C-alpha positions, -999 to +999 in steps of 0.1 A: +098+432-435+124+433-407+113+469-399+077+459-397+085+430-373+105+454-351+077+479-350+051+453-342+073+437-315+073+470-296+035+473-298+025+448-271-012+455-272-014+452-310+004+418-311-017+405-281-050+416-297-040+401-330-032+367-314-063+368-292-084+376-322-069+347-342-075+324-312-111+335-311-115+327-348-098+294-341-123+284-314-152+294-337-136+274-366-132+243-343-170+243-337-176+244-374-153+215-382-169+181-386-155+149-372-145+119-393-125+087-386-104+091-418-101+117-445-129+116-472-120+095-501-130+101-537-130+073-562-131+073-600-153+043-603-187+040-619-209+009-622-237+000-647-261-024-632-288-041-654-312-068-642-328-095-663-346-118-638-345-156-644-317-157-669-285-177-666-250-160-665-241-170-700-273-155-714-267-123-693-232-121-708-243-124-744-274-102-743-264-074-719-228-074-707-210-077-741-232-051-759-227-026-731-189-031-730-187-026-768-208+005-765-188+023-737-153+012-747-148+044-767-154+068-738-123+087-730-103+084-698-112+048-690-084+029-672-100-005-672-133-023-673-144-052-651-177-070-654-196-098-638-226-117-652-246-135-626-280-151-624-304-123-635-279-094-633-251-078-652-227-055-634-201-035-653-175-015-633-155+012-651-123+026-636-115+061-648-082+080-646-080+104-617-083+136-637-117+127-651-149+144-637-173+116-629-205+135-630-200+142-667-188+106-674-219+092-657-241+113-681-220+102-710-222+065-701-261+067-695-265+083-730-244+056-746-263+028-729-296+044-739-286+041-775-287+003-774-315+000-749-341-010-776-319-039-786-324-056-753-352-081-746-383-064-733-381-080-699-347-063-692-350-037-665-338-002-670-300+000-667-288+025-640-254+040-633-241+043-597-209+058-583-189+038-558-185+057-526-163+041-499-178+065-473-213+053-480-215+029-451-236+027-419-224+050-391-248+035-366-263+000-363-290-012-339-295-048-333-330-060-323-334-093-306-367-112-306-384-109-272-416-130-277-420-118-313-410-138-344-385-123-368-412-113-393-431-092-367-398-077-355-390-066-390-425-051-395-421-032-362-387-019-372-399-008-406-432+008-396-423+024-362-386+027-355-374+036-390-398+065-393-387+079-359-350+075-366-353+092-400-362+125-383-330+127-364-308+157-378-279+144-399-296+110-408-295+104-445-309+069-449-323+042-426-322+006-438-338-025-421-318-057-426-325-093-417-355-109-402-383-123-425-399-103-453-437-105-451-454-122-480-490-134-485-488-170-496-512-189-519-500-225-519-519-244-546-529-280-539-520-298-572-545-325-566-575-303-558-566-279-586-566-308-611-598-321-598-614-287-603-597-285-637-582-251-627-550-239-644-525-219-622-525-192-649-562-188-644-557-183-606-530-156-614-553-138-638-583-138-615-563-123-586-547-098-609-580-086-623-599-083-590-572-065-570-574-032-589-585+003-584-594+022-615-601+059-623-632+063-646-634+100-650-655+129-638-693+136-636-712+168-626-733+166-595-764+186-586-743+216-574-726+217-609-693+205-593-669+180-610-667+148-590-643+120-598-655+085-602-633+055-592-638+018-589-624+006-555-617-031-556-585-035-537-580-065-514-573-055-479-578-087-459-568-123-462-605-133-460-613-113-491-585-131-509-600-165-499-633-156-514-620-148-549-639-170-575-619-188-602-637-197-635-633-232-647-624-231-684-651-216-706-679-231-684-701-211-659-686-231-629-668-211-603-644-224-577-635-205-545-597-199-542-596-213-506-610-246-520-579-253-540-552-235-520-539-228-486-539-190-481-520-174-452-499-144-441-464-158-444-428-149-451-406-148-482-382-176-488-348-169-473-319-162-496-295-153-468-296-148-430-275-130-404-265-141-370-246-127-340-234-150-312-253-177-329-287-160-329-307-145-358-315-108-355-330-077-372-306-048-377-313-011-384-285+004-403-283+042-404-263+062-428-255+099-425-261+127-450-230+144-465-230+174-442-237+156-409-214+157-379-211+120-371-204+126-333-235+149-330-257+127-351-248+094-333-253+112-299-288+122-311-294+086-322-284+071-289-307+095-270-336+087-293-330+049-290-330+053-252-364+071-254-381+044-276-390+024-244-375-009-257-373-036-230-338-045-217-322-072-237-344-065-267-319-042-284-283-035-286-261-009-303-240-031-324-219-004-341-214+033-334-189+049-356-187+080-332-171+057-306-144+046-330-138+083-340-138+095-304-115+066-294-090+073-323-092+111-318-087+107-280-057+085-286-042+111-309-050+140-285-037+120-256-004+114-275-003+150-284-008+161-247+018+137-234+042+149-261+034+186-252+039+181-215+072+162-222+083+189-244+077+215-217+096+194-193+126+191-217+127+229-222+126+235-185+154+210-179+175+226-205+169+263-198+161+260-161+142+292-164+104+293-157+100+326-177+114+311-209+095+278-203+062+296-199+068+317-230+075+287-252+048+264-237+019+289-242+027+290-279+015+254-281-022+258-274-022+292-292-008+277-324-031+247-322-062+268-318-051+292-347-044+261-368-082+253-368-087+285-388-065+272-416-082+238-415-116+253-418-105+275-446-094+245-466-125+226-459-108+197-441-124+177-412-110+167-379-098+132-384-070+109-374-047+123-401-053+161-393-049+154-356-018+133-363-005+163-382-012+186-352+006+161-329+036+162-352+033+199-353+036+203-316+073+193-318+078+214-349+060+245-339+080+251-307+113+246-325+113+282-338+104+296-304+132+276-288+157+290-312+145+325-306+145+322-268+180+306-270+193+336-290+175+361-267+192+345-237+226+346-254+222+383-264+211+392-229+246+384-217+263+407-242+238+434-250+208+434-225+193+466-237+191+455-274+189+417-269+154+411-283+157+434-314+191+419-321+177+384-318+148+392-343+173+406-368+196+377-365+170+350-368+140+361-389+155+350-421+170+318-408+136+308-393+119+318-425+142+295-444+136+266-420+098+271-422+098+273-460+119+242-464+095+223-440+064+234-459+077+232-495+083+194-492+045+190-493+042+206-527+047+172-546+016+160-530-004+183-553+007+161-582+000+128-564-027+103-573-062+111-560-060+082-534-027+095-520-039+130-519-071+121-501-052+101-475-024+126-468-036+160-479-051+167-445-020+158-427+001+181-449-024+210-444-023+205-405+015+204-404+019+233-427-005+253-406+015+246-375+048+256-392+033+289-406+018+299-373+049+289-353+071+312-375+050+343-369+046+334-332+084+330-329+092+363-345+063+384-332+046+369-301+076+353-284+098+385-285+068+407-275+060+385-245+097+382-236+101+420-237+072+423-213+081+396-189+118+403-188+110+440-179+099+428-145+123+417-117+132+381-117+120+375-082+085+389-091+077+363-116+103+336-116+089+303-103+122+285-101+121+286-063+103+252-066+133+240-086+158+255-062+140+241-031+130+206-042+149+194-072+181+213-077+203+194-052+194+159-066+195+171-102+229+187-098+243+156-082+229+135-110+243+160-136+278+159-120+279+121-121+266+120-157+292+145-168+320+126-151+309+093-168+304+111-201+339+125-199+354+090-194+334+076-223+340+104-247+378+106-238+381+072-253+361+081-283+376+116-289+409+101-302+390+085-331+361+110-334+374+126-366+377+093-384+353+070-367+322+090-368+327+097-405+334+061-411+304+050-391+280+073-409+294+062-442+290+025-432+255+030-421+247+047-455+262+018-474+242-007-453+211+015-459+216+011-497+216-027-493+185-024-470+166-004-496+167-035-518+160-060-490+134-042-469+098-053-472+076-032-495+039-028-487+012-003-494+000-002-458+020-022-432-009-035-412+006-055-383-022-059-359-059-055-353-090-066-334-109-084-361-106-113-385-128-123-414-135-159-421-150-171-454-166-204-453-170-222-487-191-253-492-198-275-523-217-255-550-254-261-548-256-267-511-289-253-500-293-226-473-305-248-446-276-272-448-252-244-452-266-227-420-262-259-401-226-264-411-217-228-405-232-231-370-206-257-363-178-233-375-193-206-354-193-228-323-157-239-327-145-203-331-166-189-303-153-214-279-118-199-281-110-178-250-097-148-271-128-146-292-152-119-280-181-125-306-188-138-340-211-121-365-222-141-394-239-137-428-250-169-444-258-175-480-263-205-502-230-226-501-211-196-486-208-176-454-188-146-441-179-145-404-164-114-386-145-126-357-139-099-330-108-106-309-106-097-272-070-083-271-070-083-234-071-121-233-043-127-257-009-114-267-007-133-300-006-115-333-032-120-359-010-143-379-008-167-349-045-164-341-053-172-377-031-204-375-049-214-343-083-210-358-074-227-390-061-257-370-095-262-352-116-258-383-095-277-408-109-311-398-144-303-408-152-325-438-163-307-470-157-273-455-130-248-465-125-218-441-102-190-453-091-164-427-080-128-436-072-096-417-099-070-414-087-033-415-095+000-430-071-004-460-076-039-473-055-070-467-018-064-473-011-101-471-030-112-502-018-114-539-045-117-566-036-133-599-061-127-628-059-152-656-074-138-688-086-156-719-117-167-738-130-200-726-139-204-689-130-241-689-095-234-702-090-206-677-100-228-648-075-254-660-047-229-662-057-216-627-053-250-613-018-253-628-008-219-615-022-227-580+001-258-578+031-238-589+024-210-564+017-234-535+052-249-541+068-215-531+079-218-494+066-184-485+031-193-497+005-198-470-028-206-488-040-204-524-077-197-528-098-200-559-120-169-564-143-189-588-166-219-585-172-250-605-205-249-624-237-257-605-260-286-614-292-278-631-321-297-647-326-286-684-362-292-697-362-297-735-396-292-751-409-308-782-423-280-803-446-302-824-462-319-793-468-285-777-487-273-808-508-305-810-517-301-773-530-267-780-503-250-758-474-227-764-440-222-748-452-192-728-481-212-713-457-240-702-430-216-690-455-196-668-470-228-654-436-242-645-423-210-629-455-206-609-453-242-597-416-240-585-405-205-578-439-189-576-453-158-594-464-125-580-496-114-597-503-084-576-497-066-542-517-070-510-523-035-494-521-033-457-525+003-445-495+022-461-474-008-470-476-031-501-470-068-495-462-094-523-488-121-530-470-152-542-488-180-559-471-214-562-475-252-555-474-263-519-441-277-506-451-314-510-460-308-547-427-293-557-399-311-539-384-331-568-381-326-606-406-354-612-433-334-592-431-309-620-427-331-650-457-353-640-479-322-632-510-321-654-521-290-673-558-288-680-564-282-717-600-280-729-615-314-720-582-332-713-550-328-693-515-333-704-483-335-684-449-318-690-434-353-694-454-357-726-441-324-739-404-330-736-376-346-716-352-336-688-314-339-686-290-330-659-265-303-670-241-278-656-242-239-657-219-212-646-225-195-613-208-162-624-188-150-655-162-124-648-146-103-675-117-079-676-113-054-705-139-074-726-123-108-720-132-136-696-113-138-664-108-161-634-089-151-602-069-169-577-057-154-544-025-163-526-016-155-490+019-155-478+042-152-448+076-138-437+080-115-468+064-083-481+039-082-508+064-067-534+089-094-526+063-122-528+050-109-561+086-111-575+089-147-563+055-157-579+065-138-611+098-158-613+080-191-606+054-185-633+080-178-660+083-216-663+046-220-671+035-220-707+002-204-716-020-212-746-021-186-774-040-153-762-041-165-726-020-147-700-021-136-663-020-102-646-015-093-609-043-076-591-045-041-579-027-044-546+008-051-562+001-027-590-006-001-565+026-007-546+048-006-577+030+026-589+034+040-554+071+033-551+079+051-584+055+079-575+070+084-540+106+082-551+097+110-577+081+130-549+110+127-525+134+138-553+111+167-562+109+177-526+147+176-523+151+197-555+126+223-542+143+224-508+177+229-525+162+257-547+149+275-517+181+272-498+202+284-528+180+315-530+181+322-493+218+315-488+226+330-522+249+301-528+243+269-548+275+255-533+267+259-496+233+244-502+249+211-514+262+199-480+228+207-464+210+187-491+235+158-488+222+153-453+188+143-468+199+111-485+222+104-455+192+106-432+170+085-455+195+058-460+204+057-423+167+056-414+161+028-438+189+007-421+173+011-387+138+005-400+151-028-416+167-037-383+134-031-365+115-053-389+095-024-405+087-021-442+087+006-468+051+018-472+031+050-480+034+063-444+072+058-443+075+076-477+056+105-463+079+105-433+108+107-457+092+137-473+088+153-439+125+145-431+135+163-464+125+195-446+128+186-409+161+168-410+181+197-424+170+223-398+200+214-377+224+218-406+208+252-415+213+264-380+250+254-380+256+270-414+239+302-404+260+304-372+291+297-394+282+326-417+280+349-386+315+342-377+329+336-411+350+368-411+365+364-376+402+357-371+400+319-366+410+288-386+383+271-407+382+241-382+378+265-353+350+285-370+330+253-378+336+239-343+325+272-328+294+272-351+285+236-340+290+244-303+270+277-305+240+257-318+244+225-300+220+232-271+193+246-293+196+216-317+193+192-287+162+209-276+145+211-310+154+176-318+142+162-285+110+181-286+102+169-321+110+133-310+091+134-277+061+149-293+058+119-317+071+092-293+036+082-279+023+078-314+046+048-321+028+028-294-007+035-305-030+008-318-061+028-323-081+031-356-059+047-383-026+041-365-016+020-396-010+053-413+006+075-388+026+050-366+051+041-393+054+078-403+061+089-366+087+061-362+106+071-394+105+107-384+119+099-349+147+078-363+154+104-389+155+133-364+179+114-341+202+106-371+199+143-382+212+155-348+241+131-347+249+138-383+248+175-378+272+173-350+297+148-364+291+144-402+280+178-414+312+196-403+333+173-426+310+183-455+313+219-446+352+216-446+351+200-480+327+226-493+351+254-482+379+237-499+360+235-532+347+270-528+380+287-537+379+270-571+343+278-578+326+309-592+305+326-567+270+335-579+257+370-575+228+379-554+194+372-569+170+382-541+188+405-517+159+409-494+159+372-485+197+368-483+206+351-450+243+356-456+256+390-447+272+410-474+307+422-469 
């Protein structure tokens, strides 16, 4: 391999063309890469949704939820089953193990459910299986404001015109219209007129259903012997046609026009929820992309199309454009990378003070980045925050090898100018290979990580590895080739250091002399104790680091700030939508009046509302925790209203702990939940305890007398249809308006259905008499569940606790300890939610990965150095760095989280590079006539400047990242900080701590058996 490298380094044109060709491929690959905010996530979650309209949660549970749970429980690979039974709907969510292939499991689940489908009531709709996709969210949202048009007309316009236009944009997958009023043709029956005409609501329904129908009759042959189809066309197309429908009165020949007993008009469906922004209702158009779309290009096309729609100013607003978030996040990462790259170049120039060397190293940065796009495209990754963060990290790493090569070339030029470059390649290709392999191999454990961890960090691992691979080949081929070419010219022809000489040298030299003098004075005091104090200091930091490992906060993602808060408003169960809207408006007003609030977006439902509060960070320096306290203070005085504030970020709320209480009876579960809430609230670190369930809602229960029903000539179905039509309304058919179907709803007018007595005293015409529902039965006031939740086939209620001043893991330990004193009834118990389970699983997983990475690195070093003994002091630097980094993270108030663990994995490779360089230098002079201490000191001094440059460039490249607050910075800011601290400690440890380890290793060596060579071609150590 060395011979091939030597030959290629002499073929300047070949190397240049190879590099230019790869750069061309990189540019082409860049244009093929799609842009994302975060890496694509794949989940192992399927849901079975079954609807049974008009039925209570308890009935849904018994008839649908339980049978399906029992049917699917035997399917392999299931991790857990959650279910909820609500009014008219059953939803069962199945969590599978990561290894399972969901497309096959979806088919298996569907076939299992189909086996019991016939056992469901006939009115149950067909169950369907859906896959949970976290990326299935709108990328573009347009808000339409009413400008002279009501919300119903605005929605009609959005559905009929704008939706059709936007669906044609390349990359658009689905267009949804949300909000406004749904059009509905209303037939409001007048109870008095209907009774006077002796018309039954069921007769009205039947007449409308029978008339509004087109029918195919068959074919006839015309005079030309052609088949001609025959159809009855009897569809209703106008409101006036609907008014003219004739209703028969009983079995008589009397007919009554529909408009004589009902008010008929083009209206709107009853509201079930509404959305507002800045206090005003609106209609929004939500646009989702298809799976292959480039978000930035698609959003640009949408913006252009919206501008061309000709909407009046103020009538529309782009409420959300994901491409802006992506562009902002990517720009932040790119800006950090550019600042880091420029700073790295400045550091190299200040150290080398040679423009030729600086140019050679600096041009490798854009070349390596461009070629990296080839590898990213090959692995099918996207350009997102994580891949670009990896490239930003790679900027510091990728020039390390080039710095080492240039440093050696410069050193050899002094002793052997004619053979300096070839000698440098021969000296360093194996050392750089070892360094590159150890930096890459630490990512191997990610291949065995959970699906979520892989999806979050796989792109970063690929981009960093790409930079390292490319930097190695550039350092051993491109850099020597360019150096050979440039150094063949006279210095005065190409050296640009005249700028340095003329403008900066005098001041810099003066500064350098003063710095050296002061440094000598400081280090003269330290040098007396250097041999002991640095060693003791490092050991002390490591011991403190062990203590900090136990004390440091442990999170999944350490989210410390953001621009949005979510406020959940809870009212008394049963509060209608109108009253809920009025109360929520008060909450909106109080929040909007705060100077740091930019806008409030609201979705209101019956007795509940969700508010998204956007914070204007330019008007406040407060953290989200402080802002939450301020907002809670101004809304806490509202009577009968509970407002709960939570952080909004990409990765969930890290300040919440869910406690699931599992058992059989809902009433007992709620009682236990109340006791647990009191215990948890008594913990000083607890902020709020929130019930994730509601008390039962009030309902009138109509109990019919079967005997009286039969005597009256009625049946239960007649009464049920009459009552449903009277209150809720029934939809007998559709009204056809051009290409759109509109529901026709028949029910009593508002004044005839306000109270329960309006229904009970309603008269049903039966032959020649009329009977009231009051005569058929009685009414009592009862209570019904609003939702029934189950976990692994047992009922469950959940409480959520928020906390302060501690991490999630520590808080969970406090709660666990407190709940040990609570006694549970037989077969009742509690479990923590997924957040803490994820952290605990993550901690075990990441510790295993770090140990695996250390083992792999040790194995590679043992092979390359052909010594298991000399690899030990290098690997000892890894725990030293990790423990020392932990100490400083604890001092800075940081936490252990996934990003920090990834930083530790990176440090397992990066932090030992300095030690590898010293050991390689030691092997070069191992046989010279010097004492052991002199050899080690010479090895350290010979590599000191190169280590300073490589450490500084890695640190400076990452330094801008720790101040970033853009989208996705929750992931890569802690990782960058841990790598910066670790690299700093690595340099100090390599200079002051590693020599002691090397001395001890040599003392042990004389008593140990030396292993024979296993792979001679990769041996760094020279054979004697």
